[in-house]
N, CA, C and O of each residue as an XYZ file, in Angstrom:
892
protein
N       0.830     -1.205      0.000
C       0.000      0.000      0.000
C       0.866      1.256      0.000
O       1.951      1.283      0.580
N       0.356      2.308     -0.672
C       1.034      3.590     -0.664
C       1.098      4.126      0.760
O       0.090      4.142      1.467
N       2.280      4.564      1.179
C       2.429      5.164      2.511
C       2.321      6.689      2.364
O       3.259      7.323      1.880
N       1.205      7.280      2.768
C       1.074      8.732      2.648
C       2.025      9.441      3.595
O       2.288      8.958      4.697
N       2.545     10.595      3.163
C       3.444     11.357      4.022
C       2.686     12.072      5.138
O       3.184     12.196      6.256
N       1.472     12.541      4.822
C       0.767     13.401      5.779
C      -0.748     13.242      5.611
O      -1.271     13.344      4.501
N      -1.435     12.997      6.708
C      -2.900     12.844      6.693
C      -3.503     13.730      7.778
O      -3.004     13.774      8.903
N      -4.585     14.439      7.431
C      -5.304     15.277      8.388
C      -6.581     14.564      8.824
O      -7.342     14.072      7.991
N      -6.806     14.512     10.134
C      -8.065     13.973     10.672
C      -8.821     15.122     11.336
O      -8.333     15.716     12.297
N     -10.006     15.432     10.824
C     -10.844     16.494     11.387
C     -12.071     15.857     12.016
O     -13.030     15.513     11.326
N     -12.031     15.705     13.331
C     -13.104     15.033     14.069
C     -13.057     15.508     15.518
O     -11.977     15.607     16.099
N     -14.218     15.802     16.108
C     -14.225     16.340     17.472
C     -14.523     15.278     18.526
O     -14.765     15.610     19.686
N     -14.507     14.010     18.136
C     -14.707     12.914     19.097
C     -13.343     12.360     19.499
O     -12.790     11.547     18.758
N     -12.779     12.760     20.631
C     -11.434     12.307     21.013
C     -11.299     10.784     21.059
O     -10.293     10.243     20.599
N     -12.286     10.096     21.599
C     -12.183      8.644     21.731
C     -12.162      7.968     20.367
O     -11.356      7.069     20.123
N     -13.057      8.408     19.476
C     -13.076      7.819     18.131
C     -11.782      8.138     17.400
O     -11.187      7.273     16.757
N     -11.354      9.392     17.507
C     -10.148      9.829     16.801
C      -8.927      9.022     17.258
O      -8.123      8.584     16.435
N      -8.795      8.830     18.569
C      -7.652      8.097     19.089
C      -7.705      6.622     18.711
O      -6.677      6.022     18.395
N      -8.905      6.033     18.741
C      -9.043      4.627     18.356
C      -8.664      4.437     16.888
O      -7.979      3.480     16.529
N      -9.121      5.366     16.049
C      -8.800      5.292     14.628
C      -7.302      5.481     14.401
O      -6.688      4.769     13.607
N      -6.729      6.445     15.104
C      -5.298      6.723     14.949
C      -4.440      5.532     15.365
O      -3.458      5.211     14.696
N      -4.804      4.879     16.460
C      -4.013      3.746     16.938
C      -3.934      2.648     15.880
O      -2.879      2.058     15.648
N      -5.074      2.391     15.246
C      -5.106      1.351     14.217
C      -4.337      1.778     12.978
O      -3.553      1.004     12.427
N      -4.562      3.004     12.544
C      -3.924      3.465     11.312
C      -2.416      3.628     11.474
O      -1.654      3.330     10.554
N      -1.984      4.101     12.645
C      -0.545      4.280     12.875
C       0.202      2.951     12.826
O       1.360      2.896     12.413
N      -0.468      1.885     13.250
C       0.185      0.575     13.218
C       0.387      0.082     11.786
O       1.268     -0.738     11.528
N      -0.418      0.577     10.871
C      -0.334      0.162      9.472
C       0.414      1.177      8.615
O       0.994      0.831      7.586
N       0.393      2.436      9.051
C       1.035      3.513      8.296
C       2.039      4.205      9.216
O       1.856      5.357      9.609
N       3.077      3.493      9.541
C       4.025      3.951     10.562
C       4.819      5.179     10.143
O       5.289      5.927     11.000
N       4.977      5.401      8.843
C       5.784      6.515      8.364
C       4.967      7.792      8.159
O       5.526      8.836      7.823
N       3.660      7.716      8.355
C       2.774      8.847      8.073
C       2.745      9.845      9.227
O       2.724      9.455     10.395
N       2.745     11.123      8.893
C       2.574     12.182      9.893
C       1.082     12.473     10.005
O       0.422     12.733      8.998
N       0.549     12.432     11.223
C      -0.880     12.612     11.445
C      -1.148     13.979     12.069
O      -0.562     14.324     13.095
N      -2.035     14.753     11.448
C      -2.400     16.080     11.939
C      -3.861     16.050     12.343
O      -4.691     15.492     11.626
N      -4.191     16.651     13.496
C      -5.545     16.560     14.033
C      -6.198     17.937     14.171
O      -5.554     18.911     14.564
N      -7.488     17.995     13.840
C      -8.281     19.213     14.009
C      -9.616     18.828     14.626
O     -10.217     17.821     14.252
N     -10.077     19.641     15.578
C     -11.358     19.371     16.230
C     -12.450     20.335     15.787
O     -13.627     20.097     16.059
N     -12.080     21.424     15.106
C     -13.056     22.421     14.652
C     -12.729     22.827     13.222
O     -11.654     22.521     12.707
N     -13.672     23.523     12.587
C     -13.439     24.021     11.232
C     -12.289     25.027     11.220
O     -11.475     25.027     10.297
N     -12.220     25.886     12.242
C     -11.128     26.865     12.299
C      -9.771     26.172     12.357
O      -8.836     26.570     11.662
N      -9.665     25.134     13.187
C      -8.403     24.393     13.271
C      -8.092     23.707     11.940
O      -6.937     23.655     11.517
N      -9.119     23.188     11.291
C      -8.926     22.535      9.995
C      -8.422     23.538      8.960
O      -7.489     23.244      8.213
N      -9.034     24.717      8.912
C      -8.618     25.731      7.947
C      -7.158     26.135      8.168
O      -6.414     26.357      7.213
N      -6.760     26.226      9.438
C      -5.373     26.559      9.747
C      -4.424     25.477      9.233
O      -3.385     25.778      8.645
N      -4.793     24.214      9.461
C      -3.955     23.110      8.986
C      -3.887     23.077      7.461
O      -2.822     22.843      6.889
N      -5.016     23.310      6.809
C      -5.032     23.275      5.348
C      -4.144     24.373      4.765
O      -3.499     24.185      3.733
N      -4.122     25.512      5.438
C      -3.286     26.616      4.952
C      -1.802     26.316      5.108
O      -0.995     26.666      4.247
N      -1.445     25.658      6.227
C      -0.031     25.395      6.493
C       0.445     24.050      5.939
O       1.644     23.845      5.745
N      -0.493     23.141      5.685
C      -0.122     21.798      5.225
C      -0.959     21.394      4.005
O      -1.599     20.344      3.984
N      -0.929     22.254      3.007
C      -1.732     21.994      1.800
C      -1.173     20.845      0.970
O      -1.775     20.438     -0.024
N      -0.004     20.318      1.386
C       0.575     19.169      0.694
C       0.126     17.844      1.314
O       0.682     16.790      1.003
N      -0.884     17.898      2.193
C      -1.386     16.667      2.813
C      -1.890     15.710      1.735
O      -2.393     16.137      0.696
N      -1.749     14.429      1.995
C      -2.144     13.408      1.018
C      -3.610     13.018      1.148
O      -4.184     12.442      0.224
N      -4.218     13.329      2.290
C      -5.594     12.879      2.529
C      -6.203     13.666      3.680
O      -5.503     14.050      4.617
N      -7.510     13.905      3.606
C      -8.263     14.496      4.711
C      -9.384     13.540      5.096
O     -10.206     13.162      4.260
N      -9.411     13.150      6.377
C     -10.522     12.375      6.921
C     -11.414     13.372      7.653
O     -10.995     13.963      8.648
N     -12.635     13.562      7.173
C     -13.485     14.662      7.636
C     -14.807     14.190      8.212
O     -15.558     13.458      7.567
N     -15.082     14.621      9.445
C     -16.407     14.440     10.049
C     -17.264     15.630      9.611
O     -16.866     16.779      9.803
N     -18.425     15.368      9.031
C     -19.280     16.442      8.517
C     -19.771     17.386      9.602
O     -20.144     18.521      9.308
N     -19.777     16.937     10.851
C     -20.437     17.720     11.896
C     -19.475     18.253     12.951
O     -19.864     18.409     14.109
N     -18.216     18.539     12.575
C     -17.307     19.140     13.545
C     -17.759     20.570     13.834
O     -18.376     21.202     12.976
N     -17.463     21.089     15.023
C     -17.888     22.453     15.384
C     -17.452     23.493     14.349
O     -16.291     23.541     13.943
N     -18.412     24.321     13.936
C     -18.143     25.336     12.933
C     -18.560     24.918     11.543
O     -18.591     25.739     10.627
N     -18.882     23.638     11.377
C     -19.307     23.146     10.063
C     -20.783     23.446      9.836
O     -21.566     23.556     10.779
N     -21.138     23.573      8.576
C     -22.541     23.746      8.190
C     -22.826     22.733      7.094
O     -22.707     23.028      5.905
N     -23.205     21.533      7.517
C     -23.518     20.492      6.550
C     -22.357     20.196      5.627
O     -21.251     19.892      6.074
N     -22.623     20.289      4.320
C     -21.621     19.935      3.319
C     -20.718     21.106      2.936
O     -19.842     20.952      2.085
N     -20.918     22.269      3.549
C     -20.167     23.446      3.128
C     -18.664     23.293      3.299
O     -17.894     23.755      2.457
N     -18.237     22.644      4.389
C     -16.803     22.447      4.593
C     -16.214     21.580      3.490
O     -15.141     21.876      2.965
N     -16.913     20.516      3.143
C     -16.468     19.646      2.053
C     -16.380     20.428      0.746
O     -15.379     20.337      0.035
N     -17.419     21.192      0.429
C     -17.437     21.980     -0.813
C     -16.262     22.960     -0.835
O     -15.591     23.118     -1.855
N     -16.022     23.612      0.302
C     -14.946     24.599      0.389
C     -13.579     23.937      0.195
O     -12.738     24.451     -0.542
N     -13.364     22.817      0.847
C     -12.078     22.126      0.737
C     -11.835     21.664     -0.693
O     -10.731     21.818     -1.217
N     -12.854     21.100     -1.325
C     -12.669     20.587     -2.683
C     -12.391     21.717     -3.672
O     -11.683     21.519     -4.659
N     -12.950     22.904     -3.409
C     -12.711     24.037     -4.304
C     -11.307     24.596     -4.132
O     -10.611     24.842     -5.117
N     -10.884     24.800     -2.878
C      -9.632     25.505     -2.619
C      -8.423     24.582     -2.430
O      -7.277     25.021     -2.525
N      -8.689     23.308     -2.164
C      -7.583     22.352     -2.008
C      -7.904     21.083     -2.801
O      -7.965     19.991     -2.236
N      -8.107     21.233     -4.107
C      -8.558     20.088     -4.925
C      -7.550     18.950     -4.980
O      -7.890     17.826     -5.349
N      -6.299     19.250     -4.609
C      -5.267     18.218     -4.637
C      -5.371     17.249     -3.474
O      -4.729     16.198     -3.486
N      -6.179     17.587     -2.457
C      -6.311     16.733     -1.278
C      -7.598     15.907     -1.372
O      -8.684     16.479     -1.276
N      -7.518     14.597     -1.555
C      -8.739     13.784     -1.545
C      -9.364     13.782     -0.154
O      -8.659     13.834      0.854
N     -10.687     13.722     -0.110
C     -11.410     13.779      1.163
C     -12.227     12.508      1.353
O     -13.006     12.121      0.483
N     -12.041     11.869      2.490
C     -12.885     10.749      2.882
C     -13.739     11.210      4.059
O     -13.210     11.605      5.098
N     -15.055     11.161      3.894
C     -15.968     11.513      4.974
C     -16.075     10.332      5.928
O     -16.358      9.209      5.510
N     -15.846     10.591      7.211
C     -16.017      9.571      8.251
C     -17.076     10.130      9.193
O     -16.802     11.050      9.964
N     -18.293      9.573      9.130
C     -19.430     10.239      9.762
C     -20.379      9.268     10.443
O     -20.435      8.084     10.108
N     -21.132      9.800     11.418
C     -22.174      9.005     12.071
C     -23.399      8.852     11.169
O     -24.242      7.986     11.404
N     -23.497      9.690     10.142
C     -24.614      9.567      9.189
C     -24.403      8.353      8.307
O     -23.287      8.083      7.862
N     -25.487      7.619      8.054
C     -25.365      6.419      7.229
C     -26.444      6.333      6.162
O     -26.516      5.332      5.449
N     -27.296      7.365      6.031
C     -28.392      7.295      5.073
C     -27.891      7.546      3.652
O     -26.873      8.206      3.442
N     -28.629      7.005      2.683
C     -28.219      7.096      1.286
C     -28.123      8.529      0.788
O     -27.201      8.859      0.042
N     -29.068      9.396      1.191
C     -29.058     10.774      0.704
C     -27.777     11.491      1.109
O     -27.160     12.173      0.291
N     -27.374     11.337      2.376
C     -26.166     12.002      2.850
C     -24.938     11.472      2.117
O     -24.074     12.250      1.711
N     -24.854     10.164      1.946
C     -23.700      9.575      1.266
C     -23.632     10.024     -0.188
O     -22.572     10.417     -0.676
N     -24.775      9.963     -0.879
C     -24.793     10.375     -2.280
C     -24.457     11.854     -2.438
O     -23.728     12.234     -3.354
N     -24.993     12.692     -1.539
C     -24.679     14.116     -1.611
C     -23.186     14.353     -1.414
O     -22.573     15.129     -2.147
N     -22.604     13.682     -0.421
C     -21.179     13.850     -0.154
C     -20.347     13.477     -1.378
O     -19.396     14.181     -1.718
N     -20.689     12.396     -2.029
C     -19.945     11.980     -3.221
C     -20.172     12.971     -4.362
O     -19.245     13.274     -5.114
N     -21.405     13.478     -4.493
C     -21.689     14.470     -5.532
C     -20.902     15.755     -5.313
O     -20.525     16.428     -6.273
N     -20.651     16.098     -4.042
C     -19.925     17.325     -3.720
C     -18.416     17.129     -3.720
O     -17.678     18.037     -3.337
N     -17.945     15.960     -4.142
C     -16.519     15.800     -4.368
C     -15.755     14.899     -3.421
O     -14.534     14.789     -3.541
N     -16.435     14.245     -2.475
C     -15.721     13.319     -1.597
C     -15.203     12.130     -2.406
O     -15.832     11.710     -3.377
N     -14.070     11.600     -2.007
C     -13.534     10.408     -2.665
C     -14.000      9.132     -1.982
O     -13.886      8.035     -2.529
N     -14.532      9.302     -0.760
C     -15.036      8.143     -0.043
C     -15.956      8.570      1.083
O     -15.893      9.706      1.551
N     -16.808      7.657      1.514
C     -17.714      7.914      2.638
C     -17.736      6.669      3.501
O     -18.118      5.590      3.049
N     -17.316      6.833      4.764
C     -17.233      5.698      5.679
C     -18.066      5.981      6.927
O     -17.693      6.857      7.707
N     -19.174      5.281      7.148
C     -19.927      5.450      8.390
C     -19.068      5.073      9.592
O     -18.240      4.167      9.500
N     -19.257      5.761     10.723
C     -18.447      5.472     11.901
C     -18.731      4.097     12.495
O     -17.955      3.590     13.306
N     -19.841      3.500     12.089
C     -20.144      2.148     12.563
C     -19.329      1.096     11.813
O     -19.357     -0.084     12.163
N     -18.609      1.525     10.789
C     -17.793      0.610      9.989
C     -16.610      0.093     10.811
O     -15.978      0.880     11.516
N     -16.295     -1.191     10.744
C     -15.111     -1.710     11.447
C     -13.859     -0.958     11.008
O     -13.724     -0.580      9.844
N     -12.952     -0.748     11.946
C     -11.753      0.039     11.639
C     -10.961     -0.580     10.490
O     -10.369      0.145      9.690
N     -10.941     -1.898     10.399
C     -10.226     -2.548      9.299
C     -10.810     -2.141      7.951
O     -10.082     -1.981      6.971
N     -12.135     -1.975      7.913
C     -12.782     -1.570      6.664
C     -12.487     -0.107      6.366
O     -12.349      0.280      5.205
N     -12.388      0.715      7.425
C     -12.005      2.117      7.230
C     -10.613      2.170      6.598
O     -10.364      2.972      5.697
N      -9.717      1.319      7.072
C      -8.376      1.263      6.500
C      -8.436      0.873      5.030
O      -7.705      1.433      4.213
N      -9.290     -0.073      4.688
C      -9.431     -0.503      3.297
C      -9.944      0.652      2.431
O      -9.495      0.829      1.299
N     -10.884      1.435      2.966
C     -11.404      2.590      2.231
C     -10.287      3.597      1.961
O     -10.163      4.125      0.856
N      -9.476      3.852      2.989
C      -8.352      4.789      2.850
C      -7.365      4.268      1.802
O      -6.887      5.030      0.961
N      -7.069      2.984      1.855
C      -6.142      2.387      0.895
C      -6.640      2.579     -0.535
O      -5.873      2.926     -1.433
N      -7.924      2.348     -0.728
C      -8.501      2.458     -2.066
C      -8.451      3.898     -2.574
O      -8.140      4.139     -3.741
N      -8.758      4.853     -1.697
C      -8.749      6.266     -2.098
C      -7.329      6.737     -2.397
O      -7.116      7.478     -3.356
N      -6.350      6.314     -1.583
C      -4.957      6.702     -1.820
C      -4.432      6.161     -3.145
O      -3.492      6.709     -3.722
N      -5.041      5.088     -3.618
C      -4.653      4.511     -4.902
C      -5.427      5.146     -6.060
O      -5.325      4.709     -7.206
N      -6.212      6.199     -5.733
C      -6.930      6.923     -6.783
C      -8.350      6.485     -7.026
O      -8.993      6.947     -7.968
N      -8.859      5.582     -6.173
C     -10.218      5.089     -6.359
C     -11.234      5.821     -5.500
O     -10.902      6.787     -4.812
N     -12.467      5.355     -5.545
C     -13.556      5.873     -4.726
C     -14.045      4.739     -3.827
O     -13.913      3.564     -4.170
N     -14.615      5.104     -2.666
C     -15.115      4.064     -1.766
C     -16.402      4.531     -1.102
O     -16.463      5.624     -0.539
N     -17.434      3.684     -1.174
C     -18.692      3.910     -0.453
C     -19.145      2.576      0.125
O     -18.694      1.524     -0.328
N     -20.028      2.603      1.118
C     -20.492      1.337      1.709
C     -21.140      0.439      0.658
O     -21.800      0.919     -0.264
N     -20.947     -0.845      0.807
C     -21.524     -1.804     -0.141
C     -23.040     -1.754     -0.135
O     -23.681     -2.109     -1.124
N     -23.619     -1.311      0.983
C     -25.079     -1.279      1.119
C     -25.712     -0.046      0.465
O     -26.937      0.082      0.453
N     -24.895      0.859     -0.076
C     -25.420      2.111     -0.634
C     -26.291      1.853     -1.847
O     -25.913      1.121     -2.762
N     -27.470      2.470     -1.836
C     -28.347      2.462     -3.001
C     -28.268      3.818     -3.671
O     -28.398      4.843     -3.002
N     -28.059      3.848     -4.971
C     -27.978      5.126     -5.680
C     -29.289      5.875     -5.550
O     -30.370      5.288     -5.596
N     -29.174      7.180     -5.387
C     -30.354      8.038     -5.257
C     -30.433      8.952     -6.459
O     -29.414      9.450     -6.938
N     -31.627      9.172     -6.944
C     -31.838     10.071     -8.081
C     -32.248     11.457     -7.634
O     -32.825     12.219     -8.411
N     -31.953     11.791     -6.379
C     -32.354     13.079     -5.844
C     -31.726     14.217     -6.623
O     -30.641     14.077     -7.189
N     -32.416     15.339     -6.646
C     -31.913     16.512     -7.353
C     -30.752     17.108     -6.571
O     -30.862     17.339     -5.367
N     -29.652     17.355     -7.248
C     -28.471     17.915     -6.594
C     -28.645     19.397     -6.334
O     -29.317     20.103     -7.086
N     -28.021     19.860     -5.241
C     -28.038     21.284     -4.919
C     -26.764     21.923     -5.454
O     -26.163     22.783     -4.810
N     -26.361     21.481     -6.654
C     -25.050     21.880     -7.171
C     -24.947     23.367     -7.453
O     -23.851     23.924     -7.383
N     -26.064     24.035     -7.774
C     -25.981     25.464     -8.095
C     -25.469     26.256     -6.894
O     -24.543     27.055     -7.029
N     -26.068     26.037     -5.716
C     -25.620     26.769     -4.538
C     -24.227     26.303     -4.116
O     -23.429     27.103     -3.629
N     -23.933     25.027     -4.295
C     -22.590     24.534     -3.984
C     -21.554     25.249     -4.844
O     -20.482     25.616     -4.363
N     -21.885     25.443     -6.126
C     -20.965     26.145     -7.028
C     -20.779     27.590     -6.591
O     -19.669     28.121     -6.633
N     -21.879     28.230     -6.169
C     -21.789     29.628     -5.744
C     -20.913     29.764     -4.492
O     -20.059     30.646     -4.413
N     -21.140     28.878     -3.520
C     -20.361     28.940     -2.286
C     -18.894     28.613     -2.557
O     -17.999     29.213     -1.960
N     -18.652     27.667     -3.453
C     -17.263     27.303     -3.743
C     -16.532     28.411     -4.494
O     -15.302     28.404     -4.556
N     -17.276     29.368     -5.069
C     -16.635     30.479     -5.779
C     -16.096     31.539     -4.821
O     -15.340     32.417     -5.237
N     -16.476     31.470     -3.547
C     -15.990     32.439     -2.561
C     -14.494     32.230     -2.301
O     -14.002     31.102     -2.313
N     -13.790     33.323     -2.070
C     -12.393     33.204     -1.648
C     -12.362     32.669     -0.221
O     -13.397     32.614      0.444
N     -11.197     32.279      0.246
C     -11.106     31.754      1.605
C     -11.519     32.807      2.633
O     -12.175     32.488      3.625
N     -11.128     34.073      2.390
C     -11.504     35.137      3.323
C     -13.007     35.365      3.301
O     -13.621     35.550      4.352
N     -13.606     35.354      2.114
C     -15.059     35.535      2.006
C     -15.794     34.382      2.677
O     -16.807     34.596      3.343
N     -15.293     33.169      2.509
C     -15.921     32.005      3.137
C     -15.851     32.114      4.657
O     -16.817     31.806      5.355
N     -14.703     32.555      5.161
C     -14.537     32.725      6.605
C     -15.537     33.753      7.135
O     -16.130     33.558      8.196
N     -15.721     34.843      6.398
C     -16.659     35.889      6.819
C     -18.097     35.375      6.764
O     -18.903     35.694      7.637
N     -18.420     34.587      5.750
C     -19.763     34.004      5.665
C     -20.034     33.111      6.873
O     -21.139     33.124      7.415
N     -19.034     32.334      7.299
C     -19.191     31.495      8.489
C     -19.441     32.361      9.730
O     -20.196     31.973     10.622
N     -18.806     33.530      9.778
C     -19.004     34.444     10.907
C     -20.403     35.067     10.858
O     -21.024     35.286     11.898
N     -20.887     35.347      9.667
C     -22.277     35.801      9.529
C     -23.222     34.753     10.128
O     -24.161     35.083     10.851
N     -22.949     33.483      9.807
C     -23.800     32.385     10.278
C     -23.778     32.277     11.800
O     -24.732     31.790     12.407
N     -22.674     32.738     12.419
C     -22.572     32.718     13.879
C     -23.239     33.940     14.514
O     -23.279     34.066     15.738
N     -23.771     34.850     13.661
C     -24.457     36.027     14.168
C     -23.525     37.160     14.565
O     -23.941     38.076     15.274
N     -22.282     37.118     14.129
C     -21.327     38.159     14.500
C     -21.586     39.454     13.726
O     -21.946     39.412     12.550
N     -21.405     40.593     14.377
C     -21.564     41.895     13.749
C     -20.324     42.235     12.925
O     -19.247     41.682     13.149
N     -20.489     43.158     11.965
C     -19.351     43.565     11.140
C     -18.188     44.058     11.996
O     -17.025     43.772     11.709
N     -18.519     44.803     13.052
C     -17.486     45.346     13.935
C     -16.693     44.222     14.605
O     -15.469     44.300     14.715
N     -17.399     43.172     15.055
C     -16.736     42.041     15.703
C     -15.850     41.277     14.713
O     -14.731     40.880     15.035
N     -16.380     41.082     13.504
C     -15.625     40.361     12.477
C     -14.355     41.137     12.118
O     -13.276     40.558     11.992
N     -14.501     42.452     11.955
C     -13.350     43.299     11.618
C     -12.266     43.187     12.690
O     -11.077     43.113     12.378
N     -12.686     43.175     13.946
C     -11.739     43.065     15.063
C     -11.024     41.716     15.024
O      -9.802     41.650     15.151
N     -11.794     40.644     14.848
C     -11.205     39.298     14.846
C     -10.225     39.101     13.687
O      -9.221     38.404     13.831
N     -10.521     39.716     12.543
C      -9.687     39.529     11.357
C      -8.630     40.627     11.195
O      -7.834     40.609     10.256
N      -8.642     41.587     12.138
C      -7.663     42.690     12.119
C      -7.726     43.498     10.827
O      -6.699     43.830     10.235
N      -8.950     43.809     10.402
C      -9.153     44.669      9.232
C     -10.176     45.735      9.605
O     -10.741     45.701     10.698
N     -10.414     46.674      8.705
C     -11.382     47.732      8.977
C     -12.800     47.227      8.734
O     -13.019     46.250      8.018
N     -13.754     47.918      9.347
C     -15.154     47.561      9.131
C     -15.547     47.783      7.673
O     -16.386     47.061      7.135
N     -14.939     48.783      7.037
C     -15.216     49.046      5.618
C     -14.794     47.856      4.745
O     -15.444     47.536      3.750
N     -13.696     47.216      5.142
C     -13.229     46.044      4.400
C     -14.235     44.903      4.516
O     -14.506     44.206      3.539
N     -14.781     44.718      5.699
C     -15.787     43.668      5.899
C     -17.024     43.962      5.058
O     -17.599     43.051      4.461
N     -17.434     45.217      5.007
C     -18.598     45.590      4.197
C     -18.342     45.318      2.715
O     -19.236     44.885      1.988
N     -17.113     45.578      2.281
C     -16.762     45.315      0.883
C     -16.807     43.812      0.592
O     -17.294     43.389     -0.456
N     -16.291     43.013      1.532
C     -16.352     41.563      1.376
C     -17.808     41.090      1.369
O     -18.184     40.213      0.591
N     -18.617     41.683      2.243
C     -20.030     41.296      2.319
C     -20.726     41.541      0.979
O     -21.497     40.704      0.510
N     -20.450     42.684      0.374
C     -21.048     43.005     -0.924
C     -20.658     41.963     -1.969
O     -21.489     41.526     -2.766
N     -19.384     41.571     -1.956
C     -18.907     40.559     -2.904
C     -19.564     39.203     -2.642
O     -19.922     38.484     -3.574
N     -19.718     38.866     -1.356
C     -20.365     37.602     -0.992
C     -21.815     37.588     -1.489
O     -22.267     36.612     -2.088
N     -22.532     38.679     -1.232
C     -23.936     38.747     -1.647
C     -24.062     38.605     -3.163
O     -24.973     37.947     -3.664
N     -23.131     39.235     -3.886
C     -23.184     39.171     -5.349
C     -22.942     37.741     -5.838
O     -23.644     37.254     -6.725
N     -21.944     37.076     -5.256
C     -21.629     35.713     -5.688
C     -22.743     34.720     -5.350
O     -22.991     33.776     -6.100
N     -23.412     34.942     -4.213
C     -24.486     34.027     -3.805
C     -25.839     34.427     -4.391
O     -26.832     33.713     -4.246
N     -25.856     35.589     -5.061
C     -27.099     36.111     -5.650
C     -28.168     36.354     -4.588
O     -29.326     35.965     -4.741
N     -27.741     37.015     -3.495
C     -28.658     37.383     -2.414
C     -28.499     38.879     -2.141
O     -27.592     39.523     -2.668
N     -29.392     39.419     -1.310
C     -29.384     40.862     -1.070
C     -28.795     41.279      0.270
O     -28.346     42.414      0.428
N     -28.794     40.362      1.234
C     -28.319     40.734      2.567
C     -27.762     39.510      3.286
O     -27.781     38.394      2.767
N     -27.262     39.757      4.509
C     -26.612     38.660      5.233
C     -27.611     37.590      5.678
O     -27.251     36.415      5.765
N     -28.856     37.975      5.959
C     -29.865     36.979      6.322
C     -30.076     35.990      5.189
O     -30.106     34.779      5.408
N     -30.223     36.518      3.961
C     -30.394     35.639      2.804
C     -29.131     34.811      2.545
O     -29.210     33.674      2.081
N     -27.969     35.394      2.851
C     -26.714     34.659      2.668
C     -26.650     33.451      3.603
O     -26.229     32.366      3.202
N     -27.074     33.651      4.853
C     -27.072     32.550      5.824
C     -28.105     31.495      5.431
O     -27.870     30.300      5.610
N     -29.241     31.927      4.899
C     -30.255     30.977      4.423
C     -29.696     30.158      3.264
O     -29.920     28.951      3.178
N     -28.961     30.835      2.368
C     -28.346     30.141      1.238
C     -27.345     29.107      1.734
O     -27.272     27.993      1.215
N     -26.581     29.491      2.740
C     -25.625     28.572      3.341
C     -26.346     27.344      3.883
O     -25.847     26.223      3.792
N     -27.534     27.576      4.450
C     -28.310     26.496      5.045
C     -28.815     25.478      4.039
O     -29.227     24.382      4.419
N     -28.786     25.832      2.746
C     -29.255     24.890      1.729
C     -28.380     23.642      1.667
O     -28.813     22.593      1.191
N     -27.159     23.763      2.146
C     -26.263     22.609      2.131
C     -26.151     21.963      3.505
O     -25.302     21.098      3.721
N     -27.009     22.382      4.437
C     -27.010     21.754      5.758
C     -27.529     20.332      5.660
O     -28.201     19.963      4.697
N     -27.208     19.544      6.670
C     -27.731     18.188      6.760
C     -29.163     18.244      7.266
O     -29.564     19.223      7.896
N     -29.933     17.201      6.995
C     -31.342     17.228      7.361
C     -31.525     17.214      8.868
O     -30.656     16.745      9.604
N     -32.672     17.735      9.329
C     -32.960     17.780     10.764
C     -32.991     16.379     11.364
O     -32.498     16.165     12.471
N     -33.571     15.421     10.634
C     -33.675     14.064     11.176
C     -32.296     13.449     11.342
O     -32.026     12.769     12.332
N     -31.412     13.694     10.352
C     -30.059     13.166     10.455
C     -29.304     13.815     11.603
O     -28.548     13.157     12.318
N     -29.520     15.121     11.772
C     -28.833     15.852     12.823
C     -29.244     15.320     14.191
O     -28.417     15.204     15.096
N     -30.525     14.998     14.333
C     -31.000     14.448     15.590
C     -30.325     13.114     15.869
O     -29.986     12.799     17.010
N     -30.134     12.328     14.796
C     -29.452     11.049     14.959
C     -28.016     11.222     15.381
O     -27.493     10.451     16.185
N     -27.375     12.249     14.830
C     -25.985     12.515     15.191
C     -25.878     12.919     16.647
O     -24.968     12.481     17.350
N     -26.812     13.762     17.109
C     -26.782     14.186     18.505
C     -26.983     13.002     19.433
O     -26.358     12.906     20.489
N     -27.870     12.101     19.019
C     -28.128     10.909     19.824
C     -26.859     10.068     19.955
O     -26.563      9.526     21.019
N     -26.114      9.971     18.850
C     -24.887      9.179     18.856
C     -23.836      9.789     19.768
O     -22.989      9.074     20.305
N     -23.884     11.130     19.952
C     -22.861     11.823     20.733
C     -23.120     11.757     22.228
O     -22.235     12.059     23.029
N     -24.334     11.363     22.608
C     -24.683     11.334     24.034
C     -23.992     10.170     24.729
O     -24.163      9.980     25.933
């Protein structure tokens, strides 16, 4: 098997992350493993380690909004294949993830040995989904995905801050820029998303969120 030089794991479950790492490290002893528990930490790692060979991504890490993190990563770091490792196991979520550019989707209920097999297949240039997956003919939300993926990294970061309810003044302070700069970015964001204000922008962002029923299942799994 190909020994990757560097792999990023973005997951906020310490126990799952450590269990997965223990197994993978025994098989990929030469690989450097980088860990992120939030979207902000992931973005920092992607900026400093854009030469990573693989990203293992939990769709529901803090700061994520459904498939938006996946869409953003595939747009700005297309050289990094992404394998979704998630508590979601329904066909719609898996099919959407693959449509949005994931190279693999592994439910967390999957045996660790099978997760390793999925990683091996993706590193060799293939795709991997559960054998039980049934193809869905659902309509893709590709138009909004394309619009969101057209945002620059700074614009995407500001959109995430809008979603958190932060004021322009707060965002400007956090990013060490002027409030006028944030307003200029906001105008560009609204134009790219074809919306008129930040409320509509956040609603547009929500189009790529995971379903309420799936989210409830994820919360149940975390208890």
